[in-house]
C-alpha positions in Angstrom: 90.7 186.3 22.2 88.6 184.0 20.2 85.3 183.8 20.6 83.1 183.7 23.5 82.1 180.2 22.6 85.2 178.5 22.7 87.5 180.8 25.2 86.3 179.3 29.0 87.2 183.1 30.3 83.6 184.1 29.8 82.1 181.5 31.1 81.7 179.6 34.8 80.3 176.7 36.1 78.9 175.4 39.2 76.2 172.8 41.1 74.3 174.4 43.4 73.7 170.7 45.0 77.6 170.5 46.5 77.6 174.0 47.2 76.7 173.3 51.1 79.3 170.9 51.4 82.5 172.1 50.1 85.4 171.6 52.0 89.1 171.3 51.2 88.5 167.0 51.5 85.9 167.3 48.6 86.4 170.3 46.8 88.7 167.9 44.1 85.6 165.7 43.8 83.7 168.6 43.1 85.8 170.2 40.6 86.3 166.3 38.6 82.4 166.3 38.1 81.1 164.8 34.5 79.7 168.5 33.5 82.3 170.7 34.3 83.6 172.1 31.3 87.4 173.0 32.7 88.0 169.6 33.7 89.5 167.4 31.1 88.6 163.3 31.8 92.0 162.4 29.9 94.3 163.3 32.6 95.8 161.6 35.2 93.3 161.9 38.3 91.3 160.0 36.5 92.9 157.3 36.2 94.6 156.9 39.7 90.2 157.5 40.4 89.4 154.3 38.2 92.4 152.3 40.0 91.5 153.6 42.9 94.8 154.5 44.4 95.6 157.4 46.7 96.1 160.9 44.8 100.0 160.5 45.9 100.7 157.9 42.8 100.1 161.4 40.4 104.0 161.9 41.1 104.9 158.7 39.7 103.3 159.6 36.3 103.7 161.8 33.3 101.2 163.8 32.0 98.3 166.0 32.5 97.0 166.5 36.0 95.0 168.3 38.4 96.2 169.8 42.1 94.7 171.5 45.0 97.4 174.8 45.1 95.8 177.0 47.7 92.4 176.7 50.1 91.2 179.9 52.2 87.8 178.2 54.0 85.3 178.4 53.5 85.0 180.6 50.1 88.0 180.3 47.9 89.9 177.3 46.0 92.1 177.3 43.5 93.3 174.5 41.6 95.9 174.4 39.3 96.1 172.6 36.0 99.8 171.7 35.4 101.9 168.8 32.8 103.7 166.7 34.5 107.5 165.5 32.6 108.7 164.1 36.1 108.6 163.7 40.3 109.3 166.7 40.5 109.1 169.1 37.3 105.8 170.6 36.1 104.5 172.8 33.5 102.0 175.0 34.8 99.0 175.3 32.1 96.2 177.0 33.9 94.6 178.1 37.2 91.0 177.4 38.2 89.4 179.5 41.2 86.3 178.2 43.1 84.5 181.1 44.8 81.2 180.3 46.5 81.6 177.2 44.8 81.4 179.0 41.5 84.3 177.7 39.0 85.7 180.0 36.8 89.3 180.0 34.7 91.9 182.6 35.7 92.8 184.8 32.6 96.6 184.7 31.3 98.5 187.3 31.2 98.3 187.9 27.4 94.3 188.0 27.8 94.5 190.6 30.6 97.3 192.5 28.5 94.7 192.7 25.7 91.4 193.5 27.5 93.4 196.8 28.9 94.6 197.8 25.8 90.9 197.6 24.1 89.3 198.9 26.9 91.8 201.6 26.6 92.1 202.1 22.6 87.3 202.4 23.5 87.6 205.1 25.9 90.6 206.8 23.5 87.7 206.1 20.6 85.0 207.8 22.3 86.8 211.1 23.8 88.2 211.9 20.0 84.8 211.2 19.2 83.5 213.4 21.5 85.5 216.5 21.3 84.8 216.6 17.3 81.0 217.3 17.9 83.0 220.5 20.1 85.0 221.3 16.8 83.9 224.4 14.8 85.1 225.8 11.2 84.9 228.9 9.5 86.7 230.6 6.2 87.2 233.7 7.6 87.4 232.4 11.5 89.5 229.6 11.1 88.6 226.5 13.9 87.4 227.0 17.2 86.0 225.1 20.2 82.3 225.5 21.6 81.3 224.2 24.3 77.8 226.0 25.8 76.2 223.1 26.2 78.7 221.0 28.5 78.9 224.6 30.7 75.2 224.6 30.9 75.2 221.2 32.1 77.9 222.0 34.5 76.2 224.6 36.0 72.9 222.9 36.6 75.1 220.0 38.1 76.7 222.7 40.6 73.6 224.0 41.4 71.7 220.3 41.8 75.0 220.0 44.6 74.8 223.5 46.3 71.1 222.9 47.2 71.5 219.8 47.8 74.4 220.7 50.5 71.9 223.4 51.8 69.4 221.4 52.5 71.9 218.6 53.8 73.6 221.6 56.2 69.9 222.4 57.4 68.9 218.6 57.9 72.2 218.6 60.2 71.3 222.1 62.4 68.2 220.8 62.7 69.3 217.2 63.9 69.8 217.6 67.5 67.3 216.5 70.2 66.0 218.0 73.2 68.0 215.4 75.2 71.4 216.9 73.7 70.6 220.4 74.0 69.6 220.1 77.5 72.7 218.2 78.1 74.8 221.0 76.7 73.3 223.6 78.3 73.8 221.4 81.5 77.7 221.2 80.9 77.9 224.9 80.2 75.8 225.9 83.5 79.1 223.8 85.0 81.6 225.2 83.2 80.8 228.6 84.5 80.3 227.8 87.9 84.0 226.0 88.1 84.7 229.1 86.0 83.4 232.3 86.7 83.6 235.9 84.5 85.9 237.9 86.4 84.4 241.5 87.2 87.0 244.6 85.2 86.0 248.3 87.2 85.7 250.3 83.8 87.7 253.3 84.2 86.0 256.2 85.3 86.2 259.8 83.8 86.3 262.8 85.8 85.0 266.3 85.1 87.6 268.9 86.0 88.3 269.3 81.6 84.6 270.7 81.2 84.6 272.8 84.4 88.1 274.5 83.8 86.8 275.2 79.8 84.3 276.9 81.0 85.9 279.4 83.7 88.4 280.3 80.3 85.6 280.8 78.4 84.0 282.7 81.0 87.1 285.1 82.0 88.1 285.7 78.2 85.2 285.6 76.6 85.7 285.9 73.0 85.4 289.6 71.0 82.6 290.1 68.8 83.5 290.9 65.4 81.0 293.4 64.1 80.4 293.5 60.2 78.7 297.0 59.0 77.9 296.9 55.5 77.6 300.6 53.5 75.7 300.8 51.1 74.9 303.9 49.1 72.7 305.1 47.7 73.3 306.1 43.8 71.2 309.4 42.7 70.7 310.0 38.9 72.8 313.4 39.0 73.2 314.8 35.3 76.7 315.2 34.3 78.5 318.8 35.6 78.3 321.2 32.8 81.2 322.4 31.2 82.3 325.9 32.0 84.1 328.6 29.1 87.8 329.3 29.6 88.6 332.9 30.5 91.6 333.7 28.2 
């Protein structure tokens, strides 16, 4: 790709006086304007135009010519630049599309591939430069990554998103109007009338068991266990005297 001044892919052209009246019959006249940088005035279209002949005579000539390739009214027109070798053999050179009255040159395959590759390389270079800022090195520790700033930023962004979500949820909860709430209550009342709740009797508990227990307890009273605690009073008596043995 050359400089932006010489490369037609970087420029566009339009004539505001023609835009409101553009149609398939006059779009070629609009493209053949003298101020259009995409139009080559040495083409066969100029020869036919000066001789005031019909454009069908272009098939009888050889050389450079322009033709209307595609029409999608009222906004899109495609014009092809081609080199005619015979009545049936042509070589396409370039395509020009007119969108809302503005003329652009369609990029060729080489320009598209070159642009995509340069964009990819630019993004990769930016990624490597950013990764280099997070790398750390110390002779005793070696290499490691430090992402403290990015983690704090991500946490702040998550907190902001959570706050936004909570505010949106509150707004959704409070968005119901009085008419909507009344209508919902009417529908619920209708459903309750159509499908009433059935009264399910709960099982009754009999009091026979506690009476039998009390009667049994009265007939067979539990024996009382008496615990007696004996306390011995230790008097401070002197040890018995030893009597002499009689031999």
